[in-house]
C-alpha positions as CSV (number, residue, x, y, z in Angstrom):
1,M,0.0,0.0,0.0
2,K,2.8,2.4,0.8
3,K,4.3,2.1,-2.6
4,Q,0.9,2.7,-4.2
5,L,0.3,5.8,-2.2
6,E,3.8,7.1,-3.1
7,K,2.8,6.5,-6.8
8,W,-0.3,8.7,-6.4
9,E,1.7,11.4,-4.6
10,T,4.3,11.5,-7.4
11,R,1.6,11.5,-10.1
12,M,-0.3,14.4,-8.5
13,K,3.0,16.4,-7.9
14,E,3.8,16.1,-11.6
15,K,0.3,16.7,-12.9
16,F,-0.1,20.0,-11.0
17,G,3.5,21.1,-11.2
18,L,4.1,21.0,-7.5
19,S,7.9,20.9,-7.6
20,D,8.1,23.8,-5.2
21,Y,5.6,22.3,-2.8
22,T,5.9,20.0,0.2
23,L,3.5,17.3,1.1
24,G,2.1,18.0,4.5
25,R,-1.0,16.5,6.1
26,T,-2.4,13.2,4.7
27,N,-5.6,11.5,5.7
28,F,-7.9,8.6,4.6
29,F,-11.6,8.8,4.3
30,R,-14.4,6.3,3.7
31,T,-17.7,6.9,1.9
32,I,-20.6,5.0,0.3
33,S,-21.0,5.3,-3.5
34,A,-24.3,5.5,-5.3
35,N,-23.9,1.9,-6.3
36,Q,-23.7,0.9,-2.6
37,Q,-19.9,0.2,-2.6
38,T,-17.3,1.4,-0.1
39,Q,-14.9,4.0,-1.6
40,Y,-11.7,4.9,0.2
41,T,-10.0,8.3,-0.6
42,Y,-6.5,9.5,0.1
43,S,-6.4,13.2,1.0
44,M,-3.2,15.2,0.5
45,E,-2.4,18.8,1.5
46,W,0.5,20.2,-0.5
47,F,2.0,23.4,1.1
48,P,3.9,26.0,-1.0
49,E,7.5,26.4,0.2
50,G,8.3,29.7,1.8
51,V,4.7,30.5,2.9
52,E,4.1,30.5,6.6
53,R,1.2,28.7,8.2
54,E,-0.7,30.4,11.0
55,D,-1.3,27.0,12.8
56,E,-1.3,23.3,12.1
57,D,-5.1,23.2,11.4
58,T,-5.3,25.9,8.7
59,N,-4.1,25.9,5.1
60,P,-2.4,29.1,3.8
61,K,-3.3,30.7,0.5
62,G,-1.8,28.7,-2.3
63,T,-2.1,25.3,-0.7
64,A,-3.1,22.5,-3.1
65,S,-5.7,20.2,-1.5
66,I,-6.0,17.0,-3.5
67,E,-8.1,13.8,-3.1
68,V,-7.7,10.6,-5.0
69,D,-9.3,7.1,-5.0
70,V,-6.9,5.0,-2.8
71,H,-7.1,2.0,-5.1
72,T,-7.2,3.5,-8.6
73,G,-5.5,6.9,-8.1
74,E,-8.5,8.6,-9.9
75,L,-8.5,12.3,-9.2
76,L,-11.6,13.1,-7.1
77,S,-11.0,16.7,-6.2
78,F,-8.4,19.5,-6.5
79,I,-8.6,22.8,-4.6
80,A,-6.2,25.7,-4.8
81,V,-6.8,27.4,-1.5
82,G,-7.8,31.1,-1.9
83,G,-8.0,30.5,-5.7
84,V,-4.2,30.9,-5.8
85,L,-1.6,28.3,-6.9
86,Y,2.1,29.0,-7.0
87,A,2.8,26.5,-9.7
88,D,2.6,26.2,-13.5
89,S,-0.4,23.9,-13.3
90,V,-3.0,22.6,-15.7
91,R,-4.4,25.3,-18.0
92,F,-7.3,25.4,-20.5
93,Q,-8.2,27.8,-23.3
94,N,-11.8,26.8,-23.9
95,E,-14.7,24.5,-23.0
96,Q,-13.6,21.8,-25.4
97,E,-10.2,21.4,-23.6
98,V,-12.0,21.3,-20.3
99,R,-14.3,18.5,-21.5
100,G,-11.4,16.5,-23.0
101,W,-9.4,16.8,-19.8
102,I,-12.3,15.6,-17.6
103,E,-13.1,12.7,-19.9
104,K,-9.5,11.6,-19.7
105,E,-9.2,12.0,-16.0
106,A,-12.5,10.3,-15.1
107,G,-12.9,7.9,-17.9
108,V,-16.4,9.1,-18.9
109,L,-18.0,10.7,-21.9
110,L,-19.6,14.1,-21.3
111,S,-21.5,14.1,-24.7
112,H,-24.9,13.6,-22.9
113,S,-24.2,15.8,-19.9
114,E,-25.8,19.2,-19.3
115,L,-23.4,22.1,-19.1
116,Q,-24.1,25.0,-16.8
117,I,-21.8,28.1,-16.8
118,E,-22.5,30.0,-13.7
119,E,-19.9,32.7,-14.4
120,E,-16.9,33.2,-16.5
121,G,-14.3,30.5,-15.9
122,E,-16.7,28.2,-14.1
123,Y,-18.1,25.0,-15.7
124,R,-20.6,22.5,-14.2
125,F,-21.4,19.3,-16.1
126,I,-24.5,17.5,-14.8
127,N,-25.2,13.8,-15.4
128,T,-28.2,13.3,-17.7
129,V,-29.7,10.5,-19.7
130,D,-31.3,11.7,-22.9
131,G,-31.4,15.1,-21.4
132,I,-33.1,13.9,-18.2
133,P,-31.2,14.4,-14.9
134,T,-30.5,11.5,-12.6
135,T,-31.1,10.9,-8.9
136,P,-28.7,10.6,-7.1
137,G,-27.1,13.3,-9.1
138,A,-23.6,13.4,-10.4
139,E,-21.6,16.3,-11.6
140,F,-18.1,17.7,-12.4
141,R,-17.1,21.2,-11.4
142,V,-14.2,23.2,-12.8
143,R,-13.0,26.7,-12.0
144,L,-10.3,28.6,-13.8
145,N,-8.6,31.8,-12.9
146,S,-8.1,34.7,-15.3
147,E,-5.1,33.0,-16.9
148,G,-7.0,29.8,-17.6
149,K,-5.2,27.9,-14.8
150,L,-7.2,25.2,-12.9
151,T,-8.0,26.3,-9.3
152,L,-10.8,23.9,-8.6
153,F,-11.9,20.5,-9.8
154,S,-14.4,18.2,-8.1
155,Q,-16.6,15.3,-9.0
156,L,-19.8,14.3,-7.0
157,G,-21.3,10.9,-7.5
158,H,-20.8,8.6,-10.4
159,F,-22.0,9.2,-14.0
160,T,-24.6,6.6,-15.0
161,K,-23.5,3.5,-16.9
162,P,-25.8,3.0,-20.0
163,E,-26.4,-0.6,-19.2
164,L,-28.0,0.3,-15.8
165,V,-30.6,2.6,-17.3
166,E,-34.1,1.4,-18.2
167,R,-34.8,3.8,-21.1
168,E,-38.3,4.5,-22.2
169,P,-40.4,7.5,-23.3
170,F,-41.9,9.7,-20.5
171,T,-45.7,9.3,-20.4
172,L,-46.8,10.5,-17.0
173,T,-49.4,13.2,-16.6
174,I,-51.0,14.6,-13.5
175,E,-54.4,13.1,-14.5
176,N,-53.1,9.5,-14.6
177,V,-51.5,9.8,-11.2
178,R,-54.4,11.6,-9.6
179,D,-54.7,9.2,-6.6
180,I,-51.0,9.4,-5.8
181,S,-51.1,13.2,-6.1
182,M,-54.0,13.4,-3.7
183,N,-52.2,11.2,-1.2
184,Q,-49.1,13.5,-1.4
185,L,-51.2,16.6,-0.6
186,H,-51.1,17.2,3.1
187,P,-52.4,19.8,5.6
188,L,-49.7,21.4,7.7
189,E,-48.9,24.5,9.7
190,Y,-46.2,26.5,7.9
191,P,-44.2,29.3,9.7
192,I,-44.0,32.7,8.1
193,V,-40.8,33.6,9.9
194,E,-40.6,37.3,8.9
195,E,-44.1,37.9,10.2
196,E,-43.8,35.5,13.2
197,R,-47.0,33.7,12.5
198,L,-48.2,30.3,11.5
199,V,-50.5,29.6,8.6
200,S,-52.5,26.4,7.8
201,I,-51.8,25.3,4.3
202,F,-52.2,22.3,1.9
203,G,-48.9,21.4,0.2
204,I,-47.3,18.7,-1.8
205,D,-44.9,16.3,-0.2
206,E,-42.4,15.5,-3.1
207,I,-42.1,12.0,-4.4
208,Y,-40.9,10.1,-7.4
209,I,-43.6,8.2,-9.3
210,T,-42.6,5.4,-11.7
211,N,-43.3,6.0,-15.3
212,D,-46.1,3.3,-15.3
213,G,-47.9,5.3,-12.6
214,E,-48.1,2.2,-10.4
215,S,-45.5,2.8,-7.7
216,T,-43.4,5.4,-6.0
217,L,-39.8,5.9,-4.8
218,P,-38.9,8.1,-1.9
219,F,-37.9,11.7,-2.6
220,L,-34.8,11.6,-0.3
221,L,-32.9,8.4,-1.1
222,S,-31.0,7.0,1.8
223,R,-27.3,6.8,1.2
224,S,-27.4,3.2,2.5
225,N,-30.2,0.7,1.7
226,Q,-29.8,-0.9,5.1
227,Q,-33.2,0.1,6.5
228,V,-35.7,-1.8,8.5
229,T,-39.4,-0.8,8.5
230,V,-40.9,-1.2,12.0
231,E,-44.2,0.8,12.2
232,K,-44.8,0.0,15.9
233,V,-46.5,2.1,18.5
234,M,-44.4,2.4,21.6
235,T,-46.2,1.5,24.8
236,Y,-44.5,1.3,28.2
237,E,-44.7,2.0,31.9
238,P,-43.3,5.3,33.0
239,L,-39.9,5.5,34.8
240,F,-39.6,8.8,36.6
241,E,-36.1,8.0,37.9
242,G,-32.9,9.5,36.5
243,H,-32.3,11.6,33.4
244,F,-30.8,10.7,30.1
245,Q,-27.3,12.2,29.5
246,G,-26.4,12.2,25.8
247,E,-22.9,11.6,24.5
248,R,-21.1,13.4,21.7
249,L,-21.5,11.7,18.3
250,N,-18.6,11.2,15.9
251,F,-19.7,11.6,12.3
252,S,-16.2,11.8,10.9
253,E,-15.6,9.5,7.9
254,E,-11.8,9.5,8.6
255,V,-10.2,6.0,8.9
256,T,-6.7,4.6,9.5
257,L,-4.3,3.1,7.0
258,E,-4.8,-0.2,8.7
259,Q,-8.6,-0.1,7.9
260,V,-7.8,0.8,4.3
261,E,-5.4,-2.1,3.9
262,K,-8.0,-4.4,5.4
263,G,-10.6,-3.1,3.0
264,E,-13.2,-2.9,5.7
265,P,-16.7,-2.2,4.3
266,H,-18.4,1.0,5.3
267,P,-20.3,0.2,8.5
268,D,-23.5,1.7,7.1
269,L,-23.6,-1.1,4.5
270,R,-24.0,-3.8,7.2
271,P,-27.6,-5.1,7.4
272,I,-29.5,-4.5,10.6
273,T,-30.2,-8.0,11.9
274,K,-33.4,-9.1,13.7
275,E,-31.5,-9.3,16.9
276,E,-30.1,-5.8,16.5
277,A,-33.6,-4.5,15.6
278,G,-35.0,-6.1,18.8
279,L,-32.2,-4.6,20.9
280,A,-32.8,-1.2,19.4
281,E,-36.5,-1.4,20.0
282,G,-35.9,-2.3,23.7
283,A,-33.3,0.5,24.1
284,V,-35.7,3.1,22.6
285,I,-38.5,2.0,24.9
286,H,-36.2,2.3,27.9
287,F,-35.2,5.8,26.7
288,L,-38.8,6.9,26.2
289,R,-39.7,5.7,29.7
290,T,-37.2,8.2,31.3
291,E,-37.4,11.1,28.8
292,F,-41.0,10.9,27.8
293,P,-42.6,9.0,30.7
294,E,-46.1,10.3,30.1
295,D,-46.1,9.6,26.3
296,S,-46.9,5.9,26.2
297,G,-48.8,5.1,23.1
298,K,-48.1,8.5,21.5
299,W,-44.8,7.6,19.7
300,S,-44.6,5.3,16.7
301,L,-41.2,3.7,15.8
302,K,-41.2,4.1,12.0
303,T,-37.8,2.8,10.8
304,L,-34.3,1.8,11.8
305,E,-31.3,2.6,9.6
306,R,-27.6,2.9,9.7
307,E,-26.0,6.4,9.5
308,H,-22.3,7.2,10.2
309,G,-21.9,3.9,12.0
310,Y,-24.8,4.4,14.3
311,V,-28.3,2.8,14.3
312,M,-30.8,5.6,13.8
313,A,-34.4,5.1,15.1
314,I,-37.0,7.4,13.5
315,L,-40.1,8.1,15.6
316,K,-43.2,10.2,15.0
317,Q,-46.3,11.2,16.9
318,E,-49.2,10.1,14.8
319,D,-51.7,12.3,16.6
320,A,-49.6,15.5,16.5
321,V,-50.8,18.5,14.5
322,K,-48.8,18.2,11.3
323,D,-46.3,21.0,10.8
324,L,-42.7,21.1,9.5
325,F,-41.3,20.3,12.9
326,Q,-43.7,18.9,15.4
327,G,-43.8,15.4,16.7
328,K,-40.6,14.0,15.3
329,L,-37.8,12.2,17.1
330,K,-34.5,10.8,15.9
331,V,-32.8,8.5,18.4
332,M,-29.1,7.6,17.8
333,L,-28.0,4.2,19.1
334,S,-24.7,2.2,19.3
335,P,-23.8,0.1,16.2
336,D,-25.3,-3.0,17.8
337,G,-28.5,-1.2,18.9
338,R,-28.0,-1.9,22.6
339,E,-27.5,1.6,23.9
340,V,-29.0,5.1,23.1
341,I,-26.2,7.6,22.5
342,N,-28.1,10.8,21.8
343,F,-31.3,12.1,20.3
344,L,-32.7,15.0,18.3
345,D,-36.2,16.2,19.3
346,S,-38.3,18.4,17.0
347,A,-39.4,20.3,20.2
348,V,-36.2,22.3,19.8
349,F,-37.7,23.8,16.7
350,E,-41.1,24.1,18.2
351,D,-39.7,26.3,20.9
352,M,-38.4,28.7,18.3
353,M,-42.0,29.3,17.2
354,K,-43.7,29.5,20.6
355,G,-44.3,33.2,20.2
356,F,-45.7,33.0,16.7
357,T,-49.4,33.9,16.1
358,P,-51.4,30.7,15.8
359,A,-52.8,29.7,12.5
360,P,-56.5,30.6,11.8
361,E,-59.0,27.8,11.5
362,P,-59.0,26.1,8.0
363,H,-62.0,26.8,5.8
364,Y,-61.0,24.7,2.8
365,T,-61.0,20.9,2.6
366,K,-58.3,18.7,1.0
367,D,-60.5,18.0,-2.1
368,Q,-61.0,21.7,-2.6
369,A,-57.3,22.4,-2.2
370,F,-56.5,19.7,-4.8
371,E,-58.8,21.2,-7.4
372,R,-57.3,24.7,-6.8
373,L,-53.7,23.5,-7.0
374,K,-53.7,20.7,-9.5
375,E,-52.9,23.0,-12.4
376,R,-49.8,24.1,-10.6
377,F,-48.5,20.5,-9.9
378,E,-45.3,19.6,-11.8
379,L,-44.1,16.2,-13.0
380,R,-40.5,16.5,-14.0
381,P,-38.8,13.5,-15.6
382,R,-35.9,11.9,-13.6
383,Y,-34.0,8.7,-14.0
384,V,-34.0,7.5,-10.3
385,L,-31.8,4.8,-8.8
386,D,-33.8,1.9,-7.5
387,Q,-31.6,0.8,-4.6
388,K,-33.3,-2.7,-4.6
389,T,-32.3,-3.5,-8.2
390,G,-29.3,-1.2,-8.8
391,T,-30.9,0.2,-12.0
392,Y,-32.2,3.6,-13.0
393,K,-35.9,3.8,-13.6
394,L,-37.7,6.6,-15.4
395,C,-39.9,8.5,-12.9
396,G,-41.7,11.8,-12.6
397,L,-40.8,14.0,-9.7
398,L,-44.1,15.2,-8.3
399,D,-43.7,18.7,-6.9
400,C,-45.4,22.0,-6.5
401,N,-43.8,25.3,-5.5
402,V,-47.0,26.9,-4.2
403,A,-49.5,25.9,-1.5
404,L,-53.1,26.8,-0.6
405,D,-53.8,28.9,2.4
406,A,-56.4,26.7,4.1
407,H,-58.1,29.7,5.7
408,T,-58.3,32.2,2.9
409,G,-58.1,29.9,-0.1
410,K,-55.3,32.1,-1.5
411,V,-52.5,30.4,-3.5
412,I,-49.2,31.3,-1.8
413,S,-45.6,30.8,-2.8
414,L,-43.3,28.6,-0.8
């Protein structure tokens, strides 16, 4: 492994002309790719000679921060800190040269990507299939200085392989997914922060609808498909003794060289076993007995999933007034589910709105809201990764950027 890393170091030094730079900090990180694989990255901080550093934790202007794939040496990101690089590095004269360089570096074809130029010297290539964006998304970003010198390169996600795409013409319309659209229209209390008041509205909860109109995929795809659906109401005897003391969570993806050499899979890819699910359920109940002793029967354990090495339990209050924050609880447990480490309660956000003027009584029904809003519903085509099959399916993203004020009947912008 050491020889391989030295090879990547030499290659990056030559590629970006860092002969007058010294390799400083190096780190290893581990992430989950869109295709549910573990990816290890090698991070290098190259410091310009003769430039003083204020302290060990900061990078002076002109530092070259580079990340590569540990096993392939593929360039994942390059950042010239402060937009400055004291080296005769990679230069481009036009978009064609930028495209050619990316295709060579990443081994992909950008012929079907969408180019967005946010300002002069900046390029953003977005992954598309037949002009349709993908989810999860993937993109390349490039930034050049006034001399055409590369000061930033990054790639997010992986461009779609053609054999993983189930191509078909987009045929969805709002009319043929009326029932799903109706199910996604929800009443909730929405905060108008500037006016410190709440308003009762009907709004769409975004979702992906498959092109046949028969099924749906969640709007926010989990980065890991290791999720267990529970859907169980938590009932328990109150325990008025003691108080829960949360511990600090470590969400860092940094790993050691030893872990890299062993090729340890990312912990979030490990399935949650029946035993772990049972332990987690018991730990959550014990936690609720002390923190929410009078709430037996009010909380429903929805799902268990892995996140940053922890088991995450998602709970909701089914009888709570539906708003953006109320009645939600996220409990973080140890990797084996035995112990509650910390929790996040939506009550924190509710406290922020205690002084807001309450929402007026609704006068409009859900059916009336649907009729007034349906012309504003949008179905935008997206090729969405189905994490169960590993293929990209054509879907429509159901969305609406307006809502109906349930008291006045006025259509309002969100």
